[in-house]
NUVO-834689 format. One record per residue (C-alpha): residue number from 0; residue in three letters; x, y, z. Coordinates in Angstrom, 1 decimal. Example, Ala and Ser with C-alpha at 12.3 -4.5 7.8 and 13.67 -1.06 7.14 Angstrom:
<node><seq>0</seq><type>ALA</type><east>12.3</east><north>-4.5</north><up>7.8</up></node>
<node><seq>1</seq><type>SER</type><east>13.7</east><north>-1.1</north><up>7.1</up></node>
***
This chain:
<node><seq>0</seq><type>MET</type><east>-10.9</east><north>-17.9</north><up>-28.8</up></node>
<node><seq>1</seq><type>PRO</type><east>-14.3</east><north>-18.0</north><up>-30.4</up></node>
<node><seq>2</seq><type>GLY</type><east>-17.3</east><north>-17.3</north><up>-28.2</up></node>
<node><seq>3</seq><type>LYS</type><east>-15.3</east><north>-15.3</north><up>-25.6</up></node>
<node><seq>4</seq><type>ASN</type><east>-15.8</east><north>-11.6</north><up>-25.2</up></node>
<node><seq>5</seq><type>ILE</type><east>-13.0</east><north>-9.1</north><up>-24.6</up></node>
<node><seq>6</seq><type>ALA</type><east>-13.5</east><north>-9.2</north><up>-20.8</up></node>
<node><seq>7</seq><type>ASP</type><east>-13.1</east><north>-13.0</north><up>-20.7</up></node>
<node><seq>8</seq><type>LEU</type><east>-10.1</east><north>-12.9</north><up>-23.0</up></node>
<node><seq>9</seq><type>LYS</type><east>-8.4</east><north>-10.3</north><up>-20.8</up></node>
<node><seq>10</seq><type>LYS</type><east>-9.1</east><north>-12.4</north><up>-17.7</up></node>
<node><seq>11</seq><type>ASP</type><east>-7.6</east><north>-15.5</north><up>-19.3</up></node>
<node><seq>12</seq><type>ILE</type><east>-4.4</east><north>-13.6</north><up>-20.3</up></node>
<node><seq>13</seq><type>ARG</type><east>-4.1</east><north>-12.0</north><up>-16.8</up></node>
<node><seq>14</seq><type>GLU</type><east>-4.4</east><north>-15.4</north><up>-15.1</up></node>
<node><seq>15</seq><type>ARG</type><east>-2.0</east><north>-17.1</north><up>-17.5</up></node>
<node><seq>16</seq><type>THR</type><east>0.8</east><north>-14.5</north><up>-17.2</up></node>
<node><seq>17</seq><type>GLN</type><east>0.4</east><north>-14.1</north><up>-13.4</up></node>
<node><seq>18</seq><type>LYS</type><east>0.8</east><north>-17.9</north><up>-13.1</up></node>
<node><seq>19</seq><type>LEU</type><east>4.0</east><north>-17.7</north><up>-15.1</up></node>
<node><seq>20</seq><type>VAL</type><east>5.4</east><north>-14.9</north><up>-12.9</up></node>
<node><seq>21</seq><type>ALA</type><east>4.3</east><north>-16.6</north><up>-9.7</up></node>
<node><seq>22</seq><type>ALA</type><east>6.1</east><north>-19.8</north><up>-10.8</up></node>
<node><seq>23</seq><type>MET</type><east>9.5</east><north>-18.0</north><up>-10.9</up></node>
<node><seq>24</seq><type>PRO</type><east>11.6</east><north>-18.6</north><up>-7.8</up></node>
<node><seq>25</seq><type>HIS</type><east>12.0</east><north>-15.3</north><up>-5.8</up></node>
<node><seq>26</seq><type>ALA</type><east>15.7</east><north>-15.0</north><up>-6.5</up></node>
<node><seq>27</seq><type>GLU</type><east>15.2</east><north>-15.4</north><up>-10.3</up></node>
<node><seq>28</seq><type>ARG</type><east>12.3</east><north>-12.9</north><up>-10.3</up></node>
<node><seq>29</seq><type>MET</type><east>14.5</east><north>-10.3</north><up>-8.4</up></node>
<node><seq>30</seq><type>GLU</type><east>17.4</east><north>-11.0</north><up>-10.8</up></node>
<node><seq>31</seq><type>ARG</type><east>15.2</east><north>-10.5</north><up>-13.9</up></node>
<node><seq>32</seq><type>SER</type><east>13.7</east><north>-7.4</north><up>-12.3</up></node>
<node><seq>33</seq><type>ALA</type><east>17.2</east><north>-5.9</north><up>-11.8</up></node>
<node><seq>34</seq><type>ARG</type><east>18.1</east><north>-6.5</north><up>-15.4</up></node>
<node><seq>35</seq><type>ALA</type><east>14.8</east><north>-4.9</north><up>-16.7</up></node>
<node><seq>36</seq><type>GLN</type><east>15.3</east><north>-1.9</north><up>-14.4</up></node>
<node><seq>37</seq><type>ALA</type><east>18.9</east><north>-1.5</north><up>-15.5</up></node>
<node><seq>38</seq><type>ARG</type><east>17.8</east><north>-1.5</north><up>-19.1</up></node>
<node><seq>39</seq><type>LEU</type><east>15.2</east><north>1.2</north><up>-18.5</up></node>
<node><seq>40</seq><type>ILE</type><east>17.7</east><north>3.4</north><up>-16.6</up></node>
<node><seq>41</seq><type>GLU</type><east>20.0</east><north>3.3</north><up>-19.6</up></node>
<node><seq>42</seq><type>THR</type><east>17.4</east><north>4.4</north><up>-22.1</up></node>
<node><seq>43</seq><type>PRO</type><east>17.5</east><north>8.0</north><up>-23.5</up></node>
<node><seq>44</seq><type>GLU</type><east>13.9</east><north>8.5</north><up>-22.4</up></node>
<node><seq>45</seq><type>PHE</type><east>14.8</east><north>7.9</north><up>-18.8</up></node>
<node><seq>46</seq><type>LYS</type><east>18.1</east><north>9.8</north><up>-18.9</up></node>
<node><seq>47</seq><type>ASN</type><east>16.4</east><north>12.9</north><up>-20.5</up></node>
<node><seq>48</seq><type>ALA</type><east>13.4</east><north>12.9</north><up>-18.1</up></node>
<node><seq>49</seq><type>ARG</type><east>13.5</east><north>15.5</north><up>-15.3</up></node>
<node><seq>50</seq><type>THR</type><east>10.3</east><north>14.4</north><up>-13.6</up></node>
<node><seq>51</seq><type>VAL</type><east>9.3</east><north>10.7</north><up>-13.5</up></node>
<node><seq>52</seq><type>MET</type><east>6.2</east><north>9.0</north><up>-12.1</up></node>
<node><seq>53</seq><type>VAL</type><east>6.8</east><north>5.3</north><up>-11.1</up></node>
<node><seq>54</seq><type>TYR</type><east>4.4</east><north>2.7</north><up>-9.9</up></node>
<node><seq>55</seq><type>HIS</type><east>5.3</east><north>0.8</north><up>-6.7</up></node>
<node><seq>56</seq><type>SER</type><east>5.5</east><north>-2.8</north><up>-7.6</up></node>
<node><seq>57</seq><type>ASP</type><east>3.8</east><north>-5.7</north><up>-5.9</up></node>
<node><seq>58</seq><type>ALA</type><east>5.2</east><north>-9.3</north><up>-5.8</up></node>
<node><seq>59</seq><type>THR</type><east>3.7</east><north>-10.1</north><up>-9.2</up></node>
<node><seq>60</seq><type>GLU</type><east>5.4</east><north>-7.3</north><up>-11.1</up></node>
<node><seq>61</seq><type>VAL</type><east>8.9</east><north>-6.2</north><up>-12.1</up></node>
<node><seq>62</seq><type>SER</type><east>10.3</east><north>-4.4</north><up>-9.2</up></node>
<node><seq>63</seq><type>THR</type><east>10.7</east><north>-0.6</north><up>-9.5</up></node>
<node><seq>64</seq><type>HIS</type><east>12.8</east><north>0.0</north><up>-6.4</up></node>
<node><seq>65</seq><type>GLU</type><east>16.1</east><north>0.6</north><up>-8.3</up></node>
<node><seq>66</seq><type>VAL</type><east>14.3</east><north>3.0</north><up>-10.7</up></node>
<node><seq>67</seq><type>VAL</type><east>13.0</east><north>5.1</north><up>-7.8</up></node>
<node><seq>68</seq><type>LEU</type><east>16.5</east><north>5.1</north><up>-6.3</up></node>
<node><seq>69</seq><type>ALA</type><east>18.1</east><north>6.1</north><up>-9.6</up></node>
<node><seq>70</seq><type>CYS</type><east>15.7</east><north>9.0</north><up>-9.9</up></node>
<node><seq>71</seq><type>LEU</type><east>16.6</east><north>10.3</north><up>-6.5</up></node>
<node><seq>72</seq><type>ASN</type><east>20.3</east><north>9.7</north><up>-7.0</up></node>
<node><seq>73</seq><type>GLU</type><east>20.3</east><north>11.5</north><up>-10.3</up></node>
<node><seq>74</seq><type>GLY</type><east>18.4</east><north>14.5</north><up>-9.0</up></node>
<node><seq>75</seq><type>LYS</type><east>15.2</east><north>13.8</north><up>-10.9</up></node>
<node><seq>76</seq><type>ARG</type><east>11.8</east><north>14.7</north><up>-9.3</up></node>
<node><seq>77</seq><type>VAL</type><east>10.1</east><north>11.4</north><up>-8.6</up></node>
<node><seq>78</seq><type>SER</type><east>6.5</east><north>10.8</north><up>-7.8</up></node>
<node><seq>79</seq><type>LEU</type><east>4.3</east><north>7.8</north><up>-7.1</up></node>
<node><seq>80</seq><type>PRO</type><east>0.6</east><north>7.4</north><up>-7.6</up></node>
<node><seq>81</seq><type>ARG</type><east>-1.9</east><north>7.5</north><up>-4.7</up></node>
<node><seq>82</seq><type>THR</type><east>-5.4</east><north>6.3</north><up>-5.2</up></node>
<node><seq>83</seq><type>PRO</type><east>-7.8</east><north>7.8</north><up>-2.6</up></node>
<node><seq>84</seq><type>LYS</type><east>-10.7</east><north>5.5</north><up>-1.7</up></node>
<node><seq>85</seq><type>GLY</type><east>-13.9</east><north>6.2</north><up>-3.6</up></node>
<node><seq>86</seq><type>THR</type><east>-12.3</east><north>8.5</north><up>-6.2</up></node>
<node><seq>87</seq><type>ARG</type><east>-11.2</east><north>6.0</north><up>-9.0</up></node>
<node><seq>88</seq><type>THR</type><east>-8.4</east><north>8.5</north><up>-9.8</up></node>
<node><seq>89</seq><type>MET</type><east>-4.7</east><north>8.8</north><up>-9.1</up></node>
<node><seq>90</seq><type>GLN</type><east>-3.0</east><north>11.6</north><up>-7.3</up></node>
<node><seq>91</seq><type>VAL</type><east>0.6</east><north>12.3</north><up>-8.2</up></node>
<node><seq>92</seq><type>ARG</type><east>2.7</east><north>12.8</north><up>-5.0</up></node>
<node><seq>93</seq><type>GLU</type><east>6.4</east><north>13.7</north><up>-4.9</up></node>
<node><seq>94</seq><type>ILE</type><east>8.6</east><north>11.6</north><up>-2.7</up></node>
<node><seq>95</seq><type>LEU</type><east>12.1</east><north>12.4</north><up>-1.4</up></node>
<node><seq>96</seq><type>ASP</type><east>12.8</east><north>9.5</north><up>0.9</up></node>
<node><seq>97</seq><type>VAL</type><east>11.6</east><north>5.9</north><up>0.2</up></node>
<node><seq>98</seq><type>SER</type><east>11.9</east><north>4.9</north><up>3.9</up></node>
<node><seq>99</seq><type>ARG</type><east>9.9</east><north>7.9</north><up>5.1</up></node>
<node><seq>100</seq><type>ASP</type><east>7.4</east><north>8.9</north><up>2.5</up></node>
<node><seq>101</seq><type>LEU</type><east>5.5</east><north>5.6</north><up>1.8</up></node>
<node><seq>102</seq><type>GLU</type><east>2.7</east><north>3.7</north><up>3.4</up></node>
<node><seq>103</seq><type>THR</type><east>1.0</east><north>0.4</north><up>2.7</up></node>
<node><seq>104</seq><type>SER</type><east>-1.8</east><north>1.0</north><up>0.1</up></node>
<node><seq>105</seq><type>ARG</type><east>-5.4</east><north>0.4</north><up>0.8</up></node>
<node><seq>106</seq><type>PHE</type><east>-5.1</east><north>-2.6</north><up>-1.5</up></node>
<node><seq>107</seq><type>GLY</type><east>-2.5</east><north>-4.0</north><up>0.9</up></node>
<node><seq>108</seq><type>THR</type><east>-0.1</east><north>-5.3</north><up>-1.8</up></node>
<node><seq>109</seq><type>PHE</type><east>2.1</east><north>-2.4</north><up>-2.6</up></node>
<node><seq>110</seq><type>LYS</type><east>3.2</east><north>1.0</north><up>-1.2</up></node>
<node><seq>111</seq><type>GLU</type><east>1.7</east><north>4.4</north><up>-1.9</up></node>
<node><seq>112</seq><type>PRO</type><east>3.0</east><north>7.9</north><up>-1.1</up></node>
<node><seq>113</seq><type>LEU</type><east>1.7</east><north>9.6</north><up>2.0</up></node>
<node><seq>114</seq><type>GLY</type><east>-1.4</east><north>11.8</north><up>1.5</up></node>
<node><seq>115</seq><type>ASN</type><east>0.3</east><north>14.9</north><up>2.8</up></node>
<node><seq>116</seq><type>LEU</type><east>3.2</east><north>15.0</north><up>0.3</up></node>
<node><seq>117</seq><type>PRO</type><east>3.2</east><north>17.7</north><up>-2.4</up></node>
<node><seq>118</seq><type>THR</type><east>1.6</east><north>17.0</north><up>-5.7</up></node>
<node><seq>119</seq><type>ILE</type><east>3.2</east><north>17.4</north><up>-9.1</up></node>
<node><seq>120</seq><type>ALA</type><east>1.4</east><north>19.1</north><up>-11.9</up></node>
<node><seq>121</seq><type>LEU</type><east>0.5</east><north>16.6</north><up>-14.7</up></node>
<node><seq>122</seq><type>GLU</type><east>2.1</east><north>18.7</north><up>-17.4</up></node>
<node><seq>123</seq><type>HIS</type><east>5.5</east><north>18.6</north><up>-15.6</up></node>
<node><seq>124</seq><type>ILE</type><east>5.8</east><north>14.8</north><up>-15.8</up></node>
<node><seq>125</seq><type>ASP</type><east>8.1</east><north>13.7</north><up>-18.5</up></node>
<node><seq>126</seq><type>LEU</type><east>8.0</east><north>9.9</north><up>-18.1</up></node>
<node><seq>127</seq><type>VAL</type><east>5.5</east><north>7.5</north><up>-16.5</up></node>
<node><seq>128</seq><type>VAL</type><east>6.4</east><north>3.9</north><up>-15.7</up></node>
<node><seq>129</seq><type>VAL</type><east>3.2</east><north>2.0</north><up>-16.0</up></node>
<node><seq>130</seq><type>PRO</type><east>2.4</east><north>-1.4</north><up>-14.4</up></node>
<node><seq>131</seq><type>GLY</type><east>0.8</east><north>-4.2</north><up>-16.3</up></node>
<node><seq>132</seq><type>ARG</type><east>0.0</east><north>-7.9</north><up>-16.4</up></node>
<node><seq>133</seq><type>ALA</type><east>0.6</east><north>-8.5</north><up>-20.2</up></node>
<node><seq>134</seq><type>PHE</type><east>1.7</east><north>-6.7</north><up>-23.3</up></node>
<node><seq>135</seq><type>ASP</type><east>2.1</east><north>-7.2</north><up>-27.0</up></node>
<node><seq>136</seq><type>ALA</type><east>4.6</east><north>-5.9</north><up>-29.6</up></node>
<node><seq>137</seq><type>HIS</type><east>2.1</east><north>-3.2</north><up>-30.6</up></node>
<node><seq>138</seq><type>GLY</type><east>2.3</east><north>-1.5</north><up>-27.2</up></node>
<node><seq>139</seq><type>ASN</type><east>-1.1</east><north>-2.8</north><up>-26.1</up></node>
<node><seq>140</seq><type>ARG</type><east>-1.2</east><north>-3.3</north><up>-22.3</up></node>
<node><seq>141</seq><type>LEU</type><east>-3.4</east><north>-5.3</north><up>-20.0</up></node>
<node><seq>142</seq><type>GLY</type><east>-3.4</east><north>-3.7</north><up>-16.6</up></node>
<node><seq>143</seq><type>ARG</type><east>-4.5</east><north>-4.6</north><up>-13.1</up></node>
<node><seq>144</seq><type>GLY</type><east>-8.1</east><north>-4.2</north><up>-14.2</up></node>
<node><seq>145</seq><type>ALA</type><east>-9.2</east><north>-1.0</north><up>-12.5</up></node>
<node><seq>146</seq><type>GLY</type><east>-8.5</east><north>1.4</north><up>-15.4</up></node>
<node><seq>147</seq><type>TYR</type><east>-6.6</east><north>4.0</north><up>-13.3</up></node>
<node><seq>148</seq><type>TYR</type><east>-3.9</east><north>4.5</north><up>-15.9</up></node>
<node><seq>149</seq><type>ASP</type><east>-6.3</east><north>4.7</north><up>-18.8</up></node>
<node><seq>150</seq><type>ARG</type><east>-8.1</east><north>7.5</north><up>-17.0</up></node>
<node><seq>151</seq><type>PHE</type><east>-4.9</east><north>9.1</north><up>-16.0</up></node>
<node><seq>152</seq><type>PHE</type><east>-3.5</east><north>9.4</north><up>-19.6</up></node>
<node><seq>153</seq><type>ALA</type><east>-6.9</east><north>10.8</north><up>-20.8</up></node>
<node><seq>154</seq><type>LYS</type><east>-6.5</east><north>13.8</north><up>-18.5</up></node>
<node><seq>155</seq><type>LYS</type><east>-5.9</east><north>17.2</north><up>-19.9</up></node>
<node><seq>156</seq><type>GLY</type><east>-2.2</east><north>18.2</north><up>-19.5</up></node>
<node><seq>157</seq><type>VAL</type><east>-0.7</east><north>14.8</north><up>-19.6</up></node>
<node><seq>158</seq><type>ARG</type><east>2.1</east><north>14.7</north><up>-22.2</up></node>
<node><seq>159</seq><type>ALA</type><east>4.4</east><north>12.2</north><up>-20.5</up></node>
<node><seq>160</seq><type>PHE</type><east>6.2</east><north>9.4</north><up>-22.4</up></node>
<node><seq>161</seq><type>SER</type><east>4.7</east><north>6.0</north><up>-21.4</up></node>
<node><seq>162</seq><type>VAL</type><east>6.8</east><north>3.0</north><up>-20.7</up></node>
<node><seq>163</seq><type>SER</type><east>6.2</east><north>-0.3</north><up>-19.0</up></node>
<node><seq>164</seq><type>LEU</type><east>8.5</east><north>-2.8</north><up>-17.2</up></node>
<node><seq>165</seq><type>ALA</type><east>7.7</east><north>-6.4</north><up>-17.9</up></node>
<node><seq>166</seq><type>PHE</type><east>9.1</east><north>-9.9</north><up>-17.7</up></node>
<node><seq>167</seq><type>ASP</type><east>9.6</east><north>-11.7</north><up>-21.1</up></node>
<node><seq>168</seq><type>CYS</type><east>6.9</east><north>-14.1</north><up>-20.1</up></node>
<node><seq>169</seq><type>GLN</type><east>4.4</east><north>-11.2</north><up>-20.0</up></node>
<node><seq>170</seq><type>ILE</type><east>4.8</east><north>-10.5</north><up>-23.7</up></node>
<node><seq>171</seq><type>VAL</type><east>2.0</east><north>-12.2</north><up>-25.5</up></node>
<node><seq>172</seq><type>ASP</type><east>1.0</east><north>-12.5</north><up>-29.2</up></node>
<node><seq>173</seq><type>GLU</type><east>-1.9</east><north>-10.2</north><up>-28.8</up></node>
<node><seq>174</seq><type>VAL</type><east>-3.6</east><north>-8.2</north><up>-26.0</up></node>
<node><seq>175</seq><type>PRO</type><east>-7.3</east><north>-7.6</north><up>-26.8</up></node>
<node><seq>176</seq><type>CYS</type><east>-7.9</east><north>-3.9</north><up>-26.6</up></node>
<node><seq>177</seq><type>GLU</type><east>-10.8</east><north>-1.4</north><up>-26.4</up></node>
<node><seq>178</seq><type>PRO</type><east>-11.0</east><north>2.2</north><up>-27.6</up></node>
<node><seq>179</seq><type>HIS</type><east>-10.2</east><north>3.6</north><up>-24.0</up></node>
<node><seq>180</seq><type>ASP</type><east>-7.1</east><north>1.3</north><up>-23.6</up></node>
<node><seq>181</seq><type>VAL</type><east>-3.9</east><north>3.3</north><up>-23.6</up></node>
<node><seq>182</seq><type>ARG</type><east>-1.0</east><north>1.9</north><up>-25.6</up></node>
<node><seq>183</seq><type>MET</type><east>2.6</east><north>2.1</north><up>-24.3</up></node>
<node><seq>184</seq><type>LYS</type><east>5.3</east><north>3.9</north><up>-26.3</up></node>
<node><seq>185</seq><type>MET</type><east>8.0</east><north>1.5</north><up>-25.0</up></node>
<node><seq>186</seq><type>ILE</type><east>8.1</east><north>-1.8</north><up>-23.1</up></node>
<node><seq>187</seq><type>VAL</type><east>11.3</east><north>-2.9</north><up>-21.4</up></node>
<node><seq>188</seq><type>THR</type><east>12.0</east><north>-6.5</north><up>-20.3</up></node>
<node><seq>189</seq><type>GLU</type><east>15.0</east><north>-8.2</north><up>-18.8</up></node>
<node><seq>190</seq><type>THR</type><east>16.3</east><north>-9.0</north><up>-22.4</up></node>
<node><seq>191</seq><type>ARG</type><east>14.9</east><north>-6.3</north><up>-24.8</up></node>
<node><seq>192</seq><type>GLU</type><east>13.2</east><north>-3.0</north><up>-25.5</up></node>
<node><seq>193</seq><type>LEU</type><east>10.0</east><north>-3.0</north><up>-27.5</up></node>
<node><seq>194</seq><type>ARG</type><east>9.3</east><north>0.2</north><up>-29.3</up></node>
<node><seq>195</seq><type>PRO</type><east>6.0</east><north>-0.2</north><up>-31.2</up></node>
<node><seq>196</seq><type>GLY</type><east>6.7</east><north>2.9</north><up>-33.4</up></node>
<node><seq>197</seq><type>TRP</type><east>3.1</east><north>4.1</north><up>-33.5</up></node>
<node><seq>198</seq><type>ALA</type><east>3.7</east><north>7.4</north><up>-31.5</up></node>
***
């Protein structure tokens, strides 16, 4: 769109895809989430990962509940990000029990691990499941807007394979990107896997 800067373009795409997700009936959204999670769990990248970091979804995203349970059931180490107020960074906290180890985040829309849980060294993480609002076939991702994951992947020691869960309606022709924006190595939806092939 001529005359619009990248920030405005990102805002427009975020709003458009969030409306599409919000328009889905709850039962349909859960069914599509289940299919996307099942696809991810069957990928070699997930099967071969020993330590997985997973975002905890809010109502506007593909659920990650089954992925977390699959990690625990298969004996993988599983961690969730925690974002302490005022730090603009994510801590990686290991969880063992989803009913005991989570609390409502300071954003109030999703869960985070308790602050007293053990941390996992960044170099030990094999796979990171990254949230997003929109994606394109090149692996470009439009996140929630705070830049937590871009800063996370820029840290020394991070070597994890990056994958995102998305609904088909969140795949767009092009996501405007900037030099600091991290691309995904794989995107899994309810009907397909996108592997951009750049990595």
